[in-house]
C-alpha positions as protocol buffer text, in pm:
chain_id: "A"
residue {
  index: 1
  type: MET
  ca { x: -28 y: -1 z: -33 }
}
residue {
  index: 2
  type: ARG
  ca { x: 129 y: 307 z: -72 }
}
residue {
  index: 3
  type: ILE
  ca { x: 5 y: 679 z: 163 }
}
residue {
  index: 4
  type: LEU
  ca { x: 123 y: 1021 z: 31 }
}
residue {
  index: 5
  type: GLY
  ca { x: 121 y: 1286 z: 301 }
}
residue {
  index: 6
  type: ILE
  ca { x: 36 y: 1620 z: 249 }
}
residue {
  index: 7
  type: ASP
  ca { x: 125 y: 1896 z: 509 }
}
residue {
  index: 8
  type: PRO
  ca { x: -90 y: 2204 z: 344 }
}
residue {
  index: 9
  type: GLY
  ca { x: 43 y: 2535 z: 202 }
}
residue {
  index: 10
  type: LEU
  ca { x: 8 y: 2810 z: 8 }
}
residue {
  index: 11
  type: ARG
  ca { x: 370 y: 2860 z: 19 }
}
residue {
  index: 12
  type: ILE
  ca { x: 559 y: 2566 z: 41 }
}
residue {
  index: 13
  type: CYS
  ca { x: 317 y: 2241 z: 59 }
}
residue {
  index: 14
  type: GLY
  ca { x: 512 y: 1927 z: 151 }
}
residue {
  index: 15
  type: TYR
  ca { x: 432 y: 1572 z: 20 }
}
residue {
  index: 16
  type: GLY
  ca { x: 572 y: 1232 z: 160 }
}
residue {
  index: 17
  type: MET
  ca { x: 489 y: 941 z: 29 }
}
residue {
  index: 18
  type: VAL
  ca { x: 599 y: 556 z: 225 }
}
residue {
  index: 19
  type: SER
  ca { x: 486 y: 225 z: 81 }
}
residue {
  index: 20
  type: PHE
  ca { x: 444 y: -71 z: 328 }
}
residue {
  index: 21
  type: ARG
  ca { x: 302 y: -431 z: 236 }
}
residue {
  index: 22
  type: PRO
  ca { x: 64 y: -679 z: 453 }
}
residue {
  index: 23
  type: GLY
  ca { x: 237 y: -739 z: 788 }
}
residue {
  index: 24
  type: GLN
  ca { x: 519 y: -505 z: 784 }
}
residue {
  index: 25
  type: ILE
  ca { x: 565 y: -266 z: 1100 }
}
residue {
  index: 26
  type: ASP
  ca { x: 754 y: 2 z: 880 }
}
residue {
  index: 27
  type: PRO
  ca { x: 690 y: 156 z: 580 }
}
residue {
  index: 28
  type: SER
  ca { x: 977 y: 266 z: 352 }
}
residue {
  index: 29
  type: LEU
  ca { x: 1038 y: 576 z: 196 }
}
residue {
  index: 30
  type: VAL
  ca { x: 910 y: 654 z: -127 }
}
residue {
  index: 31
  type: GLU
  ca { x: 977 y: 979 z: -204 }
}
residue {
  index: 32
  type: ALA
  ca { x: 903 y: 1357 z: -103 }
}
residue {
  index: 33
  type: GLY
  ca { x: 947 y: 1699 z: -147 }
}
residue {
  index: 34
  type: ILE
  ca { x: 732 y: 2012 z: -163 }
}
residue {
  index: 35
  type: ILE
  ca { x: 536 y: 2217 z: -386 }
}
residue {
  index: 36
  type: LYS
  ca { x: 675 y: 2536 z: -400 }
}
residue {
  index: 37
  type: LEU
  ca { x: 401 y: 2770 z: -493 }
}
residue {
  index: 38
  type: ASN
  ca { x: 418 y: 3174 z: -659 }
}
residue {
  index: 39
  type: THR
  ca { x: 395 y: 3361 z: -364 }
}
residue {
  index: 40
  type: LYS
  ca { x: 414 y: 3660 z: -608 }
}
residue {
  index: 41
  type: ALA
  ca { x: 55 y: 3526 z: -709 }
}
residue {
  index: 42
  type: ASP
  ca { x: -270 y: 3595 z: -590 }
}
residue {
  index: 43
  type: ILE
  ca { x: -487 y: 3346 z: -381 }
}
residue {
  index: 44
  type: PRO
  ca { x: -715 y: 3188 z: -670 }
}
residue {
  index: 45
  type: ASP
  ca { x: -341 y: 3135 z: -911 }
}
residue {
  index: 46
  type: ARG
  ca { x: -159 y: 2969 z: -662 }
}
residue {
  index: 47
  type: LEU
  ca { x: -467 y: 2764 z: -508 }
}
residue {
  index: 48
  type: MET
  ca { x: -492 y: 2618 z: -906 }
}
residue {
  index: 49
  type: GLN
  ca { x: -105 y: 2557 z: -947 }
}
residue {
  index: 50
  type: LEU
  ca { x: -106 y: 2364 z: -640 }
}
residue {
  index: 51
  type: HIS
  ca { x: -429 y: 2180 z: -810 }
}
residue {
  index: 52
  type: THR
  ca { x: -229 y: 2129 z: -1155 }
}
residue {
  index: 53
  type: GLU
  ca { x: 134 y: 2062 z: -956 }
}
residue {
  index: 54
  type: LEU
  ca { x: -13 y: 1833 z: -707 }
}
residue {
  index: 55
  type: THR
  ca { x: -254 y: 1636 z: -946 }
}
residue {
  index: 56
  type: GLU
  ca { x: 81 y: 1574 z: -1159 }
}
residue {
  index: 57
  type: LEU
  ca { x: 201 y: 1423 z: -835 }
}
residue {
  index: 58
  type: ILE
  ca { x: -113 y: 1183 z: -715 }
}
residue {
  index: 59
  type: VAL
  ca { x: -112 y: 1091 z: -1110 }
}
residue {
  index: 60
  type: GLU
  ca { x: 250 y: 982 z: -1147 }
}
residue {
  index: 61
  type: LEU
  ca { x: 321 y: 823 z: -812 }
}
residue {
  index: 62
  type: LYS
  ca { x: -73 y: 657 z: -768 }
}
residue {
  index: 63
  type: PRO
  ca { x: -80 y: 693 z: -401 }
}
residue {
  index: 64
  type: ASP
  ca { x: -319 y: 403 z: -245 }
}
residue {
  index: 65
  type: GLN
  ca { x: -454 y: 680 z: 8 }
}
residue {
  index: 66
  type: MET
  ca { x: -420 y: 998 z: 114 }
}
residue {
  index: 67
  type: ALA
  ca { x: -301 y: 1121 z: 475 }
}
residue {
  index: 68
  type: VAL
  ca { x: -369 y: 1505 z: 529 }
}
residue {
  index: 69
  type: GLU
  ca { x: -358 y: 1744 z: 834 }
}
residue {
  index: 70
  type: LYS
  ca { x: -640 y: 1813 z: 951 }
}
residue {
  index: 71
  type: LEU
  ca { x: -691 y: 2218 z: 986 }
}
residue {
  index: 72
  type: TYR
  ca { x: -686 y: 2391 z: 1327 }
}
residue {
  index: 73
  type: ALA
  ca { x: -727 y: 2782 z: 1406 }
}
residue {
  index: 74
  type: HIS
  ca { x: -482 y: 2940 z: 1617 }
}
residue {
  index: 75
  type: TYR
  ca { x: -693 y: 3239 z: 1757 }
}
residue {
  index: 76
  type: LYS
  ca { x: -435 y: 3510 z: 1744 }
}
residue {
  index: 77
  type: HIS
  ca { x: -488 y: 3405 z: 1395 }
}
residue {
  index: 78
  type: PRO
  ca { x: -789 y: 3341 z: 1240 }
}
residue {
  index: 79
  type: ARG
  ca { x: -663 y: 3459 z: 877 }
}
residue {
  index: 80
  type: THR
  ca { x: -420 y: 3177 z: 833 }
}
residue {
  index: 81
  type: ALA
  ca { x: -646 y: 2928 z: 918 }
}
residue {
  index: 82
  type: ILE
  ca { x: -915 y: 3032 z: 661 }
}
residue {
  index: 83
  type: LEU
  ca { x: -632 y: 3052 z: 403 }
}
residue {
  index: 84
  type: MET
  ca { x: -502 y: 2743 z: 460 }
}
residue {
  index: 85
  type: GLY
  ca { x: -836 y: 2624 z: 442 }
}
residue {
  index: 86
  type: HIS
  ca { x: -895 y: 2704 z: 69 }
}
residue {
  index: 87
  type: ALA
  ca { x: -497 y: 2483 z: -17 }
}
residue {
  index: 88
  type: ARG
  ca { x: -667 y: 2159 z: 234 }
}
residue {
  index: 89
  type: GLY
  ca { x: -980 y: 2210 z: 10 }
}
residue {
  index: 90
  type: VAL
  ca { x: -787 y: 2180 z: -312 }
}
residue {
  index: 91
  type: ILE
  ca { x: -562 y: 1930 z: -164 }
}
residue {
  index: 92
  type: LEU
  ca { x: -886 y: 1733 z: -95 }
}
residue {
  index: 93
  type: LEU
  ca { x: -1092 y: 1831 z: -439 }
}
residue {
  index: 94
  type: CYS
  ca { x: -730 y: 1661 z: -622 }
}
residue {
  index: 95
  type: ALA
  ca { x: -811 y: 1323 z: -411 }
}
residue {
  index: 96
  type: LYS
  ca { x: -1167 y: 1291 z: -450 }
}
residue {
  index: 97
  type: GLN
  ca { x: -1090 y: 1377 z: -823 }
}
residue {
  index: 98
  type: VAL
  ca { x: -870 y: 1084 z: -842 }
}
residue {
  index: 99
  type: LYS
  ca { x: -1099 y: 840 z: -612 }
}
residue {
  index: 100
  type: ILE
  ca { x: -844 y: 852 z: -365 }
}
residue {
  index: 101
  type: PRO
  ca { x: -949 y: 814 z: -15 }
}
residue {
  index: 102
  type: VAL
  ca { x: -832 y: 1054 z: 268 }
}
residue {
  index: 103
  type: ILE
  ca { x: -763 y: 1047 z: 595 }
}
residue {
  index: 104
  type: ASP
  ca { x: -777 y: 1392 z: 858 }
}
residue {
  index: 105
  type: LEU
  ca { x: -491 y: 1379 z: 1082 }
}
residue {
  index: 106
  type: PRO
  ca { x: -446 y: 1594 z: 1356 }
}
residue {
  index: 107
  type: SER
  ca { x: -85 y: 1750 z: 1441 }
}
residue {
  index: 108
  type: THR
  ca { x: -81 y: 1665 z: 1759 }
}
residue {
  index: 109
  type: GLU
  ca { x: -90 y: 1272 z: 1733 }
}
residue {
  index: 110
  type: VAL
  ca { x: 131 y: 1303 z: 1370 }
}
residue {
  index: 111
  type: LYS
  ca { x: 388 y: 1485 z: 1624 }
}
residue {
  index: 112
  type: LYS
  ca { x: 314 y: 1257 z: 1963 }
}
residue {
  index: 113
  type: SER
  ca { x: 312 y: 932 z: 1676 }
}
residue {
  index: 114
  type: ILE
  ca { x: 656 y: 981 z: 1539 }
}
residue {
  index: 115
  type: THR
  ca { x: 875 y: 1184 z: 1865 }
}
residue {
  index: 116
  type: GLY
  ca { x: 674 y: 1084 z: 2160 }
}
residue {
  index: 117
  type: TYR
  ca { x: 598 y: 1448 z: 2204 }
}
residue {
  index: 118
  type: GLY
  ca { x: 264 y: 1587 z: 2072 }
}
residue {
  index: 119
  type: HIS
  ca { x: 382 y: 1927 z: 2065 }
}
residue {
  index: 120
  type: ALA
  ca { x: 729 y: 1870 z: 1923 }
}
residue {
  index: 121
  type: SER
  ca { x: 911 y: 2123 z: 1690 }
}
residue {
  index: 122
  type: LYS
  ca { x: 982 y: 2131 z: 1377 }
}
residue {
  index: 123
  type: SER
  ca { x: 1359 y: 2089 z: 1421 }
}
residue {
  index: 124
  type: GLN
  ca { x: 1267 y: 1793 z: 1631 }
}
residue {
  index: 125
  type: MET
  ca { x: 961 y: 1644 z: 1381 }
}
residue {
  index: 126
  type: GLN
  ca { x: 1312 y: 1666 z: 1127 }
}
residue {
  index: 127
  type: LEU
  ca { x: 1541 y: 1491 z: 1374 }
}
residue {
  index: 128
  type: ALA
  ca { x: 1244 y: 1208 z: 1422 }
}
residue {
  index: 129
  type: VAL
  ca { x: 1200 y: 1159 z: 1098 }
}
residue {
  index: 130
  type: GLN
  ca { x: 1589 y: 1168 z: 956 }
}
residue {
  index: 131
  type: ASN
  ca { x: 1614 y: 909 z: 1213 }
}
residue {
  index: 132
  type: GLN
  ca { x: 1350 y: 659 z: 1189 }
}
residue {
  index: 133
  type: PHE
  ca { x: 1436 y: 633 z: 770 }
}
residue {
  index: 134
  type: GLY
  ca { x: 1801 y: 651 z: 804 }
}
residue {
  index: 135
  type: LEU
  ca { x: 1850 y: 936 z: 616 }
}
residue {
  index: 136
  type: PRO
  ca { x: 2168 y: 1115 z: 564 }
}
residue {
  index: 137
  type: GLU
  ca { x: 2005 y: 1449 z: 689 }
}
residue {
  index: 138
  type: PRO
  ca { x: 1705 y: 1577 z: 840 }
}
residue {
  index: 139
  type: PRO
  ca { x: 1447 y: 1631 z: 551 }
}
residue {
  index: 140
  type: SER
  ca { x: 1364 y: 2013 z: 463 }
}
residue {
  index: 141
  type: PRO
  ca { x: 1245 y: 2263 z: 473 }
}
residue {
  index: 142
  type: PRO
  ca { x: 1017 y: 2121 z: 789 }
}
residue {
  index: 143
  type: ASP
  ca { x: 697 y: 2068 z: 559 }
}
residue {
  index: 144
  type: VAL
  ca { x: 876 y: 1759 z: 385 }
}
residue {
  index: 145
  type: ALA
  ca { x: 951 y: 1630 z: 742 }
}
residue {
  index: 146
  type: ASP
  ca { x: 582 y: 1727 z: 821 }
}
residue {
  index: 147
  type: ALA
  ca { x: 446 y: 1529 z: 534 }
}
residue {
  index: 148
  type: ILE
  ca { x: 698 y: 1194 z: 553 }
}
residue {
  index: 149
  type: ALA
  ca { x: 526 y: 1157 z: 917 }
}
residue {
  index: 150
  type: ILE
  ca { x: 175 y: 1290 z: 856 }
}
residue {
  index: 151
  type: ALA
  ca { x: 226 y: 940 z: 579 }
}
residue {
  index: 152
  type: LEU
  ca { x: 433 y: 754 z: 782 }
}
residue {
  index: 153
  type: THR
  ca { x: 148 y: 732 z: 1110 }
}
residue {
  index: 154
  type: HIS
  ca { x: -146 y: 669 z: 890 }
}
residue {
  index: 155
  type: ALA
  ca { x: 41 y: 419 z: 741 }
}
residue {
  index: 156
  type: ARG
  ca { x: 173 y: 273 z: 1170 }
}
residue {
  index: 157
  type: ARG
  ca { x: -228 y: 282 z: 1195 }
}
residue {
  index: 158
  type: ILE
  ca { x: -329 y: 67 z: 925 }
}
residue {
  index: 159
  type: ALA
  ca { x: -85 y: -193 z: 1010 }
}
residue {
  index: 160
  type: VAL
  ca { x: -155 y: -206 z: 1418 }
}
residue {
  index: 161
  type: GLN
  ca { x: -491 y: -240 z: 1277 }
}
residue {
  index: 162
  type: GLU
  ca { x: -446 y: -528 z: 1067 }
}
residue {
  index: 163
  type: LEU
  ca { x: -255 y: -687 z: 1352 }
}
residue {
  index: 164
  type: GLY
  ca { x: -550 y: -637 z: 1560 }
}
C-alpha cells in the first residue's frame, strides 16, 4: 500500500510517500518533496497551481490513500486558518477527482506518533523522521518532514489495525 502524506500550505506544500506490505510494521520512504507555489501570485492563481501540480504528482506516484493534516485555528491568527482552508480544500478536491480515500490527522497525533510528544518542534520532527528512515540528513524544509510524518503515522495506524 502506498500512502501520500500532505502538509498543506499556500507558499510551500510538503508531500511524502511511504509504502508497506501487509504485516510490515515499518514502511519505506518512496519519495518526498515540496510543491513551491508562486508567492507573487494572488490566492486563486496559487490554488490553481497547487491543483495542477498536486494532480500531476498523484498521477505519477499512484497512491492508494492520502493522509492530510487536519486544519486547526489559533485564536490569535484566524486569517491563517481561513487561508489554509483554501489550500486544504484544493488538496481534498485533487484526491476526490482521482477517487483516493483521504484520512485527516491532527498535528498533535502525528507529532506524538513520531516523537512521543504531541507538541514537538519543527526541528524535533525533522530529526525524528531522519532517524526513523535512516536518512543522511534531516528532511528540509520542515514541510517535507511533516508530510512524511503524516504518511508514516497513517501507515502505522493501518499496520496496527491489520495486526489486531
